[in-house]
All heavy atoms as a GROMACS GRO file, in nm:
protein
  543
    1MET      N    1  -2.331   2.772   0.743
    1MET     CA    2  -2.424   2.720   0.839
    1MET      C    3  -2.353   2.653   0.953
    1MET      O    4  -2.267   2.570   0.931
    1MET     CB    5  -2.520   2.623   0.776
    1MET     CG    6  -2.621   2.684   0.683
    1MET     SD    7  -2.728   2.560   0.601
    1MET     CE    8  -2.832   2.514   0.733
    2ALA      N    9  -2.393   2.684   1.070
    2ALA     CA   10  -2.334   2.618   1.190
    2ALA      C   11  -2.420   2.502   1.232
    2ALA      O   12  -2.539   2.518   1.232
    2ALA     CB   13  -2.316   2.720   1.303
    3SER      N   14  -2.360   2.388   1.256
    3SER     CA   15  -2.432   2.273   1.298
    3SER      C   16  -2.432   2.263   1.451
    3SER      O   17  -2.328   2.293   1.514
    3SER     CB   18  -2.381   2.149   1.238
    3SER     OG   19  -2.249   2.128   1.276
    4LYS      N   20  -2.540   2.219   1.507
    4LYS     CA   21  -2.546   2.210   1.656
    4LYS      C   22  -2.520   2.059   1.689
    4LYS      O   23  -2.561   1.971   1.619
    4LYS     CB   24  -2.686   2.245   1.706
    4LYS     CG   25  -2.712   2.394   1.697
    4LYS     CD   26  -2.846   2.423   1.763
    4LYS     CE   27  -2.870   2.574   1.760
    4LYS     NZ   28  -3.000   2.606   1.827
    5VAL      N   29  -2.447   2.043   1.797
    5VAL     CA   30  -2.418   1.909   1.848
    5VAL      C   31  -2.499   1.888   1.971
    5VAL      O   32  -2.490   1.964   2.070
    5VAL     CB   33  -2.267   1.893   1.875
    5VAL    CG1   34  -2.238   1.756   1.935
    5VAL    CG2   35  -2.185   1.918   1.752
    6ALA      N   36  -2.580   1.785   1.969
    6ALA     CA   37  -2.666   1.759   2.089
    6ALA      C   38  -2.589   1.657   2.172
    6ALA      O   39  -2.547   1.552   2.130
    6ALA     CB   40  -2.801   1.700   2.047
    7LEU      N   41  -2.574   1.687   2.299
    7LEU     CA   42  -2.511   1.598   2.393
    7LEU      C   43  -2.616   1.524   2.475
    7LEU      O   44  -2.707   1.587   2.529
    7LEU     CB   45  -2.417   1.677   2.488
    7LEU     CG   46  -2.300   1.746   2.417
    7LEU    CD1   47  -2.224   1.828   2.524
    7LEU    CD2   48  -2.212   1.648   2.351
    8LYS      N   49  -2.601   1.394   2.484
    8LYS     CA   50  -2.696   1.320   2.564
    8LYS      C   51  -2.637   1.288   2.701
    8LYS      O   52  -2.515   1.259   2.708
    8LYS     CB   53  -2.731   1.189   2.492
    8LYS     CG   54  -2.805   1.206   2.364
    8LYS     CD   55  -2.841   1.074   2.302
    8LYS     CE   56  -2.915   1.096   2.172
    8LYS     NZ   57  -2.950   0.970   2.108
    9ALA      N   58  -2.718   1.300   2.800
    9ALA     CA   59  -2.669   1.274   2.939
    9ALA      C   60  -2.653   1.120   2.955
    9ALA      O   61  -2.735   1.043   2.910
    9ALA     CB   62  -2.767   1.326   3.036
   10LYS      N   63  -2.549   1.080   3.016
   10LYS     CA   64  -2.523   0.941   3.049
   10LYS      C   65  -2.565   0.910   3.191
   10LYS      O   66  -2.568   0.997   3.274
   10LYS     CB   67  -2.375   0.906   3.030
   10LYS     CG   68  -2.333   0.917   2.885
   10LYS     CD   69  -2.185   0.873   2.874
   10LYS     CE   70  -2.138   0.881   2.730
   10LYS     NZ   71  -2.000   0.841   2.716
   11GLY      N   72  -2.596   0.785   3.213
   11GLY     CA   73  -2.627   0.743   3.348
   11GLY      C   74  -2.772   0.759   3.382
   11GLY      O   75  -2.856   0.761   3.297
   12LYS      N   76  -2.798   0.774   3.514
   12LYS     CA   77  -2.937   0.779   3.562
   12LYS      C   78  -2.995   0.920   3.552
   12LYS      O   79  -3.112   0.936   3.577
   12LYS     CB   80  -2.941   0.732   3.706
   12LYS     CG   81  -2.898   0.586   3.723
   12LYS     CD   82  -2.899   0.546   3.868
   12LYS     CE   83  -2.850   0.400   3.883
   12LYS     NZ   84  -2.845   0.360   4.022
   13ALA      N   85  -2.917   1.018   3.520
   13ALA     CA   86  -2.963   1.157   3.521
   13ALA      C   87  -3.046   1.191   3.399
   13ALA      O   88  -3.111   1.288   3.394
   13ALA     CB   89  -2.844   1.250   3.533
   14GLY      N   90  -3.038   1.105   3.294
   14GLY     CA   91  -3.109   1.131   3.170
   14GLY      C   92  -3.260   1.124   3.190
   14GLY      O   93  -3.311   1.062   3.282
   15LYS      N   94  -3.332   1.187   3.096
   15LYS     CA   95  -3.481   1.182   3.107
   15LYS      C   96  -3.534   1.048   3.056
   15LYS      O   97  -3.475   0.990   2.966
   15LYS     CB   98  -3.535   1.295   3.022
   15LYS     CG   99  -3.502   1.433   3.080
   15LYS     CD  100  -3.568   1.544   2.996
   15LYS     CE  101  -3.534   1.678   3.057
   15LYS     NZ  102  -3.590   1.788   2.979
   16GLY      N  103  -3.647   1.006   3.111
   16GLY     CA  104  -3.719   0.882   3.085
   16GLY      C  105  -3.696   0.814   2.952
   16GLY      O  106  -3.600   0.836   2.886
   17GLY      N  107  -3.778   0.727   2.908
   17GLY     CA  108  -3.760   0.652   2.781
   17GLY      C  109  -3.763   0.506   2.808
   17GLY      O  110  -3.866   0.445   2.786
   18SER      N  111  -3.655   0.451   2.865
   18SER     CA  112  -3.654   0.309   2.892
   18SER      C  113  -3.679   0.285   3.042
   18SER      O  114  -3.634   0.365   3.125
   18SER     CB  115  -3.525   0.247   2.850
   18SER     OG  116  -3.420   0.303   2.920
   19ARG      N  117  -3.742   0.178   3.070
   19ARG     CA  118  -3.767   0.145   3.212
   19ARG      C  119  -3.653   0.063   3.267
   19ARG      O  120  -3.596  -0.018   3.195
   19ARG     CB  121  -3.896   0.063   3.220
   19ARG     CG  122  -4.018   0.148   3.194
   19ARG     CD  123  -4.141   0.070   3.189
   19ARG     NE  124  -4.195   0.087   3.056
   19ARG     CZ  125  -4.244  -0.008   2.979
   19ARG    NH1  126  -4.255  -0.131   3.021
   19ARG    NH2  127  -4.291   0.018   2.858
   20PRO      N  128  -3.615   0.080   3.392
   20PRO     CA  129  -3.504   0.006   3.449
   20PRO      C  130  -3.523  -0.145   3.445
   20PRO      O  131  -3.431  -0.220   3.427
   20PRO     CB  132  -3.499   0.054   3.593
   20PRO     CG  133  -3.567   0.184   3.597
   20PRO     CD  134  -3.670   0.180   3.483
   21SER      N  135  -3.648  -0.192   3.462
   21SER     CA  136  -3.669  -0.337   3.458
   21SER      C  137  -3.641  -0.394   3.320
   21SER      O  138  -3.587  -0.504   3.310
   21SER     CB  139  -3.817  -0.369   3.496
   21SER     OG  140  -3.907  -0.310   3.401
   22GLU      N  141  -3.673  -0.321   3.213
   22GLU     CA  142  -3.638  -0.364   3.077
   22GLU      C  143  -3.485  -0.367   3.060
   22GLU      O  144  -3.434  -0.458   2.997
   22GLU     CB  145  -3.699  -0.276   2.973
   22GLU     CG  146  -3.848  -0.292   2.959
   22GLU     CD  147  -3.905  -0.205   2.852
   22GLU    OE1  148  -3.828  -0.142   2.778
   22GLU    OE2  149  -4.029  -0.197   2.845
   23ASP      N  150  -3.416  -0.269   3.112
   23ASP     CA  151  -3.271  -0.268   3.098
   23ASP      C  152  -3.209  -0.384   3.175
   23ASP      O  153  -3.116  -0.447   3.118
   23ASP     CB  154  -3.215  -0.135   3.155
   23ASP     CG  155  -3.250  -0.014   3.069
   23ASP    OD1  156  -3.283  -0.035   2.952
   23ASP    OD2  157  -3.246   0.094   3.123
   24LYS      N  158  -3.257  -0.417   3.288
   24LYS     CA  159  -3.203  -0.526   3.364
   24LYS      C  160  -3.227  -0.658   3.296
   24LYS      O  161  -3.141  -0.744   3.287
   24LYS     CB  162  -3.254  -0.527   3.508
   24LYS     CG  163  -3.196  -0.417   3.590
   24LYS     CD  164  -3.246  -0.422   3.732
   24LYS     CE  165  -3.190  -0.307   3.812
   24LYS     NZ  166  -3.235  -0.308   3.949
   25SER      N  167  -3.348  -0.675   3.243
   25SER     CA  168  -3.381  -0.806   3.178
   25SER      C  169  -3.302  -0.820   3.049
   25SER      O  170  -3.257  -0.928   3.011
   25SER     CB  171  -3.530  -0.814   3.152
   25SER     OG  172  -3.570  -0.717   3.061
   26THR      N  173  -3.280  -0.709   2.979
   26THR     CA  174  -3.199  -0.708   2.858
   26THR      C  175  -3.052  -0.744   2.892
   26THR      O  176  -2.988  -0.826   2.824
   26THR     CB  177  -3.208  -0.576   2.784
   26THR    OG1  178  -3.345  -0.546   2.754
   26THR    CG2  179  -3.128  -0.575   2.655
   27ALA      N  180  -3.003  -0.684   2.993
   27ALA     CA  181  -2.864  -0.710   3.033
   27ALA      C  182  -2.849  -0.857   3.078
   27ALA      O  183  -2.751  -0.923   3.047
   27ALA     CB  184  -2.825  -0.619   3.147
   28LYS      N  185  -2.949  -0.906   3.155
   28LYS     CA  186  -2.941  -1.044   3.198
   28LYS      C  187  -2.952  -1.142   3.081
   28LYS      O  188  -2.876  -1.238   3.074
   28LYS     CB  189  -3.060  -1.069   3.295
   28LYS     CG  190  -3.052  -1.206   3.356
   28LYS     CD  191  -3.160  -1.224   3.460
   28LYS     CE  192  -3.151  -1.369   3.517
   28LYS     NZ  193  -3.265  -1.393   3.611
   29CYS      N  194  -3.041  -1.108   2.988
   29CYS     CA  195  -3.052  -1.196   2.870
   29CYS      C  196  -2.924  -1.194   2.786
   29CYS      O  197  -2.879  -1.298   2.742
   29CYS     CB  198  -3.173  -1.145   2.784
   29CYS     SG  199  -3.200  -1.239   2.636
   30LEU      N  200  -2.863  -1.075   2.775
   30LEU     CA  201  -2.737  -1.068   2.701
   30LEU      C  202  -2.626  -1.144   2.770
   30LEU      O  203  -2.550  -1.219   2.704
   30LEU     CB  204  -2.695  -0.920   2.683
   30LEU     CG  205  -2.565  -0.896   2.606
   30LEU    CD1  206  -2.582  -0.941   2.463
   30LEU    CD2  207  -2.530  -0.748   2.611
   31LYS      N  208  -2.620  -1.140   2.901
   31LYS     CA  209  -2.519  -1.212   2.974
   31LYS      C  210  -2.539  -1.364   2.962
   31LYS      O  211  -2.445  -1.438   2.941
   31LYS     CB  212  -2.523  -1.172   3.124
   31LYS     CG  213  -2.416  -1.234   3.206
   31LYS     CD  214  -2.419  -1.190   3.350
   31LYS     CE  215  -2.309  -1.262   3.425
   31LYS     NZ  216  -2.312  -1.225   3.568
   32GLU      N  217  -2.666  -1.408   2.973
   32GLU     CA  218  -2.699  -1.551   2.958
   32GLU      C  219  -2.662  -1.597   2.819
   32GLU      O  220  -2.604  -1.706   2.805
   32GLU     CB  221  -2.843  -1.582   2.989
   32GLU     CG  222  -2.880  -1.561   3.134
   32GLU     CD  223  -3.028  -1.579   3.155
   32GLU    OE1  224  -3.107  -1.598   3.056
   32GLU    OE2  225  -3.071  -1.570   3.272
   33TRP      N  226  -2.690  -1.518   2.715
   33TRP     CA  227  -2.665  -1.557   2.579
   33TRP      C  228  -2.514  -1.568   2.559
   33TRP      O  229  -2.463  -1.656   2.492
   33TRP     CB  230  -2.730  -1.456   2.486
   33TRP     CG  231  -2.706  -1.494   2.340
   33TRP    CD1  232  -2.781  -1.578   2.268
   33TRP    CD2  233  -2.601  -1.444   2.251
   33TRP    NE1  234  -2.730  -1.587   2.138
   33TRP    CE2  235  -2.621  -1.505   2.128
   33TRP    CE3  236  -2.497  -1.360   2.272
   33TRP    CZ2  237  -2.540  -1.484   2.020
   33TRP    CZ3  238  -2.413  -1.332   2.163
   33TRP    CH2  239  -2.434  -1.396   2.037
   34THR      N  240  -2.439  -1.468   2.612
   34THR     CA  241  -2.296  -1.467   2.599
   34THR      C  242  -2.232  -1.585   2.666
   34THR      O  243  -2.143  -1.654   2.613
   34THR     CB  244  -2.236  -1.336   2.654
   34THR    OG1  245  -2.298  -1.226   2.593
   34THR    CG2  246  -2.086  -1.327   2.635
   35THR      N  247  -2.278  -1.617   2.788
   35THR     CA  248  -2.231  -1.738   2.854
   35THR      C  249  -2.257  -1.862   2.781
   35THR      O  250  -2.167  -1.950   2.768
   35THR     CB  251  -2.292  -1.739   2.999
   35THR    OG1  252  -2.267  -1.622   3.067
   35THR    CG2  253  -2.234  -1.855   3.079
   36TRP      N  254  -2.376  -1.877   2.731
   36TRP     CA  255  -2.415  -1.997   2.654
   36TRP      C  256  -2.326  -2.010   2.530
   36TRP      O  257  -2.281  -2.118   2.497
   36TRP     CB  258  -2.561  -1.988   2.614
   36TRP     CG  259  -2.613  -2.105   2.537
   36TRP    CD1  260  -2.656  -2.228   2.581
   36TRP    CD2  261  -2.619  -2.113   2.393
   36TRP    NE1  262  -2.694  -2.305   2.479
   36TRP    CE2  263  -2.675  -2.240   2.359
   36TRP    CE3  264  -2.593  -2.024   2.291
   36TRP    CZ2  265  -2.692  -2.277   2.229
   36TRP    CZ3  266  -2.611  -2.064   2.160
   36TRP    CH2  267  -2.662  -2.188   2.132
   37THR      N  268  -2.311  -1.897   2.461
   37THR     CA  269  -2.227  -1.896   2.337
   37THR      C  270  -2.080  -1.940   2.371
   37THR      O  271  -2.020  -2.014   2.295
   37THR     CB  272  -2.232  -1.761   2.270
   37THR    OG1  273  -2.366  -1.727   2.248
   37THR    CG2  274  -2.155  -1.759   2.142
   38MET      N  275  -2.029  -1.884   2.471
   38MET     CA  276  -1.890  -1.913   2.507
   38MET      C  277  -1.872  -2.060   2.547
   38MET      O  278  -1.771  -2.125   2.512
   38MET     CB  279  -1.839  -1.827   2.618
   38MET     CG  280  -1.822  -1.679   2.574
   38MET     SD  281  -1.720  -1.653   2.432
   38MET     CE  282  -1.561  -1.696   2.501
   39LYS      N  283  -1.971  -2.114   2.617
   39LYS     CA  284  -1.961  -2.258   2.651
   39LYS      C  285  -1.964  -2.346   2.530
   39LYS      O  286  -1.890  -2.443   2.517
   39LYS     CB  287  -2.076  -2.298   2.747
   39LYS     CG  288  -2.057  -2.249   2.889
   39LYS     CD  289  -2.173  -2.293   2.976
   39LYS     CE  290  -2.157  -2.245   3.117
   39LYS     NZ  291  -2.272  -2.287   3.200
   40LYS      N  292  -2.051  -2.316   2.434
   40LYS     CA  293  -2.062  -2.391   2.310
   40LYS      C  294  -1.935  -2.375   2.226
   40LYS      O  295  -1.886  -2.473   2.171
   40LYS     CB  296  -2.181  -2.345   2.228
   40LYS     CG  297  -2.312  -2.370   2.292
   40LYS     CD  298  -2.338  -2.518   2.316
   40LYS     CE  299  -2.476  -2.537   2.381
   40LYS     NZ  300  -2.498  -2.677   2.421
   41ALA      N  301  -1.878  -2.254   2.223
   41ALA     CA  302  -1.757  -2.234   2.146
   41ALA      C  303  -1.639  -2.309   2.205
   41ALA      O  304  -1.555  -2.366   2.133
   41ALA     CB  305  -1.722  -2.084   2.140
   42LYS      N  306  -1.637  -2.319   2.341
   42LYS     CA  307  -1.530  -2.393   2.406
   42LYS      C  308  -1.536  -2.543   2.368
   42LYS      O  309  -1.436  -2.607   2.338
   42LYS     CB  310  -1.546  -2.377   2.558
   42LYS     CG  311  -1.436  -2.446   2.636
   42LYS     CD  312  -1.456  -2.425   2.784
   42LYS     CE  313  -1.351  -2.502   2.863
   42LYS     NZ  314  -1.374  -2.485   3.008
   43VAL      N  315  -1.658  -2.598   2.369
   43VAL     CA  316  -1.674  -2.742   2.334
   43VAL      C  317  -1.641  -2.768   2.190
   43VAL      O  318  -1.570  -2.862   2.154
   43VAL     CB  319  -1.820  -2.788   2.365
   43VAL    CG1  320  -1.848  -2.927   2.309
   43VAL    CG2  321  -1.845  -2.782   2.516
   44ILE      N  322  -1.688  -2.679   2.101
   44ILE     CA  323  -1.655  -2.697   1.953
   44ILE      C  324  -1.508  -2.685   1.932
   44ILE      O  325  -1.452  -2.767   1.856
   44ILE     CB  326  -1.734  -2.588   1.873
   44ILE    CG1  327  -1.880  -2.617   1.874
   44ILE    CG2  328  -1.680  -2.581   1.732
   44ILE    CD1  329  -1.969  -2.509   1.824
   45THR      N  330  -1.439  -2.589   1.996
   45THR     CA  331  -1.296  -2.574   1.981
   45THR      C  332  -1.223  -2.698   2.035
   45THR      O  333  -1.129  -2.751   1.976
   45THR     CB  334  -1.243  -2.450   2.049
   45THR    OG1  335  -1.314  -2.339   1.997
   45THR    CG2  336  -1.096  -2.429   2.030
   46HIS      N  337  -1.268  -2.749   2.152
   46HIS     CA  338  -1.204  -2.863   2.215
   46HIS      C  339  -1.209  -2.987   2.128
   46HIS      O  340  -1.104  -3.056   2.114
   46HIS     CB  341  -1.271  -2.890   2.352
   46HIS     CG  342  -1.210  -3.000   2.428
   46HIS    ND1  343  -1.097  -2.986   2.505
   46HIS    CD2  344  -1.245  -3.131   2.438
   46HIS    CE1  345  -1.065  -3.100   2.558
   46HIS    NE2  346  -1.155  -3.192   2.525
   47TYR      N  347  -1.326  -3.016   2.070
   47TYR     CA  348  -1.342  -3.138   1.991
   47TYR      C  349  -1.315  -3.120   1.846
   47TYR      O  350  -1.302  -3.212   1.774
   47TYR     CB  351  -1.479  -3.197   2.015
   47TYR     CG  352  -1.495  -3.255   2.150
   47TYR    CD1  353  -1.576  -3.192   2.245
   47TYR    CD2  354  -1.434  -3.371   2.189
   47TYR    CE1  355  -1.590  -3.244   2.370
   47TYR    CE2  356  -1.446  -3.428   2.315
   47TYR     CZ  357  -1.526  -3.365   2.405
   47TYR     OH  358  -1.539  -3.410   2.533
   48GLY      N  359  -1.305  -2.996   1.795
   48GLY     CA  360  -1.291  -2.974   1.656
   48GLY      C  361  -1.156  -2.936   1.608
   48GLY      O  362  -1.126  -2.934   1.486
   49PHE      N  363  -1.062  -2.898   1.698
   49PHE     CA  364  -0.931  -2.846   1.652
   49PHE      C  365  -0.846  -2.950   1.584
   49PHE      O  366  -0.794  -2.926   1.474
   49PHE     CB  367  -0.853  -2.790   1.776
   49PHE     CG  368  -0.726  -2.727   1.736
   49PHE    CD1  369  -0.722  -2.607   1.668
   49PHE    CD2  370  -0.602  -2.792   1.764
   49PHE    CE1  371  -0.600  -2.545   1.632
   49PHE    CE2  372  -0.484  -2.734   1.726
   49PHE     CZ  373  -0.483  -2.613   1.662
   50ILE      N  374  -0.826  -3.069   1.646
   50ILE     CA  375  -0.743  -3.174   1.586
   50ILE      C  376  -0.800  -3.219   1.453
   50ILE      O  377  -0.724  -3.230   1.353
   50ILE     CB  378  -0.721  -3.290   1.686
   50ILE    CG1  379  -0.646  -3.238   1.812
   50ILE    CG2  380  -0.644  -3.402   1.622
   50ILE    CD1  381  -0.510  -3.182   1.785
   51PRO      N  382  -0.932  -3.249   1.441
   51PRO     CA  383  -0.982  -3.289   1.313
   51PRO      C  384  -0.971  -3.177   1.209
   51PRO      O  385  -0.940  -3.207   1.088
   51PRO     CB  386  -1.133  -3.312   1.338
   51PRO     CG  387  -1.141  -3.352   1.482
   51PRO     CD  388  -1.035  -3.270   1.548
   52LEU      N  389  -0.977  -3.055   1.246
   52LEU     CA  390  -0.957  -2.943   1.149
   52LEU      C  391  -0.814  -2.940   1.099
   52LEU      O  392  -0.788  -2.926   0.981
   52LEU     CB  393  -0.987  -2.806   1.218
   52LEU     CG  394  -0.962  -2.682   1.137
   52LEU    CD1  395  -1.062  -2.683   1.018
   52LEU    CD2  396  -0.975  -2.558   1.217
   53VAL      N  397  -0.716  -2.966   1.186
   53VAL     CA  398  -0.575  -2.966   1.144
   53VAL      C  399  -0.553  -3.086   1.051
   53VAL      O  400  -0.481  -3.067   0.952
   53VAL     CB  401  -0.485  -2.979   1.273
   53VAL    CG1  402  -0.342  -3.006   1.233
   53VAL    CG2  403  -0.491  -2.850   1.354
   54ILE      N  404  -0.617  -3.200   1.079
   54ILE     CA  405  -0.596  -3.315   0.991
   54ILE      C  406  -0.657  -3.290   0.855
   54ILE      O  407  -0.597  -3.323   0.753
   54ILE     CB  408  -0.655  -3.441   1.059
   54ILE    CG1  409  -0.575  -3.482   1.181
   54ILE    CG2  410  -0.665  -3.557   0.958
   54ILE    CD1  411  -0.634  -3.592   1.263
   55ILE      N  412  -0.777  -3.230   0.854
   55ILE     CA  413  -0.838  -3.198   0.725
   55ILE      C  414  -0.759  -3.099   0.639
   55ILE      O  415  -0.737  -3.117   0.520
   55ILE     CB  416  -0.985  -3.147   0.744
   55ILE    CG1  417  -1.074  -3.261   0.796
   55ILE    CG2  418  -1.043  -3.087   0.619
   55ILE    CD1  419  -1.208  -3.220   0.846
   56ILE      N  420  -0.707  -2.998   0.708
   56ILE     CA  421  -0.620  -2.902   0.637
   56ILE      C  422  -0.498  -2.967   0.585
   56ILE      O  423  -0.453  -2.939   0.473
   56ILE     CB  424  -0.589  -2.781   0.729
   56ILE    CG1  425  -0.718  -2.694   0.755
   56ILE    CG2  426  -0.482  -2.693   0.666
   56ILE    CD1  427  -0.702  -2.587   0.857
   57GLY      N  428  -0.438  -3.056   0.664
   57GLY     CA  429  -0.320  -3.126   0.624
   57GLY      C  430  -0.346  -3.222   0.506
   57GLY      O  431  -0.260  -3.236   0.419
   58MET      N  432  -0.463  -3.283   0.505
   58MET     CA  433  -0.498  -3.376   0.394
   58MET      C  434  -0.522  -3.299   0.262
   58MET      O  435  -0.503  -3.356   0.161
   58MET     CB  436  -0.621  -3.458   0.429
   58MET     CG  437  -0.610  -3.540   0.551
   58MET     SD  438  -0.576  -3.712   0.534
   58MET     CE  439  -0.662  -3.772   0.396
   59ASN      N  440  -0.563  -3.172   0.271
   59ASN     CA  441  -0.588  -3.097   0.150
   59ASN      C  442  -0.466  -3.014   0.102
   59ASN      O  443  -0.478  -2.942   0.005
   59ASN     CB  444  -0.707  -2.998   0.177
   59ASN     CG  445  -0.833  -3.075   0.191
   59ASN    OD1  446  -0.854  -3.176   0.131
   59ASN    ND2  447  -0.925  -3.017   0.272
   60SER      N  448  -0.353  -3.026   0.171
   60SER     CA  449  -0.239  -2.953   0.131
   60SER      C  450  -0.161  -3.028   0.023
   60SER      O  451  -0.180  -3.150   0.002
   60SER     CB  452  -0.149  -2.927   0.250
   60SER     OG  453  -0.097  -3.047   0.304
   61GLU      N  454  -0.067  -2.960  -0.040
   61GLU     CA  455   0.020  -3.026  -0.141
   61GLU      C  456   0.153  -3.050  -0.078
   61GLU      O  457   0.209  -2.964  -0.010
   61GLU     CB  458   0.035  -2.932  -0.264
   61GLU     CG  459  -0.089  -2.915  -0.342
   61GLU     CD  460  -0.132  -3.042  -0.415
   61GLU    OE1  461  -0.041  -3.127  -0.445
   61GLU    OE2  462  -0.252  -3.061  -0.442
   62PRO      N  463   0.221  -3.157  -0.096
   62PRO     CA  464   0.178  -3.283  -0.159
   62PRO      C  465   0.077  -3.352  -0.075
   62PRO      O  466   0.078  -3.338   0.049
   62PRO     CB  467   0.309  -3.362  -0.171
   62PRO     CG  468   0.393  -3.317  -0.061
   62PRO     CD  469   0.357  -3.169  -0.040
   63LYS      N  470  -0.009  -3.432  -0.132
   63LYS     CA  471  -0.116  -3.502  -0.062
   63LYS      C  472  -0.062  -3.622   0.023
   63LYS      O  473  -0.022  -3.722  -0.030
   63LYS     CB  474  -0.218  -3.558  -0.158
   63LYS     CG  475  -0.286  -3.454  -0.243
   63LYS     CD  476  -0.417  -3.420  -0.183
   63LYS     CE  477  -0.487  -3.319  -0.279
   63LYS     NZ  478  -0.579  -3.239  -0.217
   64PRO      N  479  -0.056  -3.599   0.154
   64PRO     CA  480  -0.006  -3.713   0.240
   64PRO      C  481  -0.119  -3.809   0.269
   64PRO      O  482  -0.234  -3.777   0.264
   64PRO     CB  483   0.039  -3.640   0.367
   64PRO     CG  484  -0.047  -3.518   0.374
   64PRO     CD  485  -0.075  -3.480   0.229
   65SER      N  486  -0.079  -3.935   0.308
   65SER     CA  487  -0.180  -4.029   0.348
   65SER      C  488  -0.212  -4.000   0.501
   65SER      O  489  -0.142  -3.927   0.570
   65SER     CB  490  -0.132  -4.171   0.335
   65SER     OG  491  -0.023  -4.192   0.417
   66LEU      N  492  -0.319  -4.058   0.545
   66LEU     CA  493  -0.356  -4.033   0.686
   66LEU      C  494  -0.250  -4.085   0.782
   66LEU      O  495  -0.221  -4.022   0.885
   66LEU     CB  496  -0.490  -4.102   0.717
   66LEU     CG  497  -0.553  -4.077   0.851
   66LEU    CD1  498  -0.578  -3.930   0.871
   66LEU    CD2  499  -0.682  -4.158   0.870
   67SER      N  500  -0.186  -4.196   0.752
   67SER     CA  501  -0.077  -4.251   0.840
   67SER      C  502   0.039  -4.154   0.844
   67SER      O  503   0.103  -4.146   0.949
   67SER     CB  504  -0.038  -4.389   0.794
   67SER     OG  505   0.015  -4.387   0.661
   68GLN      N  506   0.072  -4.092   0.732
   68GLN     CA  507   0.184  -3.997   0.734
   68GLN      C  508   0.149  -3.875   0.816
   68GLN      O  509   0.236  -3.812   0.877
   68GLN     CB  510   0.216  -3.954   0.590
   68GLN     CG  511   0.283  -4.062   0.507
   68GLN     CD  512   0.298  -4.020   0.367
   68GLN    OE1  513   0.223  -3.938   0.311
   68GLN    NE2  514   0.402  -4.077   0.298
   69LEU      N  515   0.022  -3.834   0.816
   69LEU     CA  516  -0.019  -3.717   0.898
   69LEU      C  517  -0.014  -3.744   1.045
   69LEU      O  518   0.024  -3.656   1.127
   69LEU     CB  519  -0.156  -3.673   0.862
   69LEU     CG  520  -0.176  -3.587   0.738
   69LEU    CD1  521  -0.323  -3.566   0.710
   69LEU    CD2  522  -0.103  -3.455   0.757
   70LEU      N  523  -0.053  -3.863   1.087
   70LEU     CA  524  -0.062  -3.894   1.227
   70LEU      C  525   0.068  -3.945   1.289
   70LEU      O  526   0.090  -3.940   1.407
   70LEU     CB  527  -0.168  -4.005   1.246
   70LEU     CG  528  -0.311  -3.961   1.209
   70LEU    CD1  529  -0.411  -4.075   1.230
   70LEU    CD2  530  -0.350  -3.841   1.286
   71SER      N  531   0.170  -3.988   1.205
   71SER     CA  532   0.293  -4.030   1.260
   71SER      C  533   0.390  -3.911   1.278
   71SER      O  534   0.378  -3.815   1.203
   71SER     CB  535   0.361  -4.133   1.168
   71SER     OG  536   0.395  -4.074   1.042
   72PRO      N  537   0.474  -3.916   1.380
   72PRO     CA  538   0.562  -3.802   1.407
   72PRO      C  539   0.670  -3.783   1.306
   72PRO      O  540   0.716  -3.831   1.223
   72PRO     CB  541   0.622  -3.830   1.542
   72PRO     CG  542   0.582  -3.963   1.586
   72PRO     CD  543   0.485  -4.014   1.485
   0.00000   0.00000   0.00000
């Protein structure tokens, strides 16, 4: 049995289905969500990196005290 491969047209030449206004609003929503997520991730990384390193250091073997972790 031979199987047929259906090719879909890309771009604006394809036949109906989705409306352009829906595509634009979806793209805008996705862009806003991505921007919001990246801003939040930047703040979390900025304020959370050093405490994360300290917590990982406190849970390692041998168990150092906090003053040993913070001193050079």
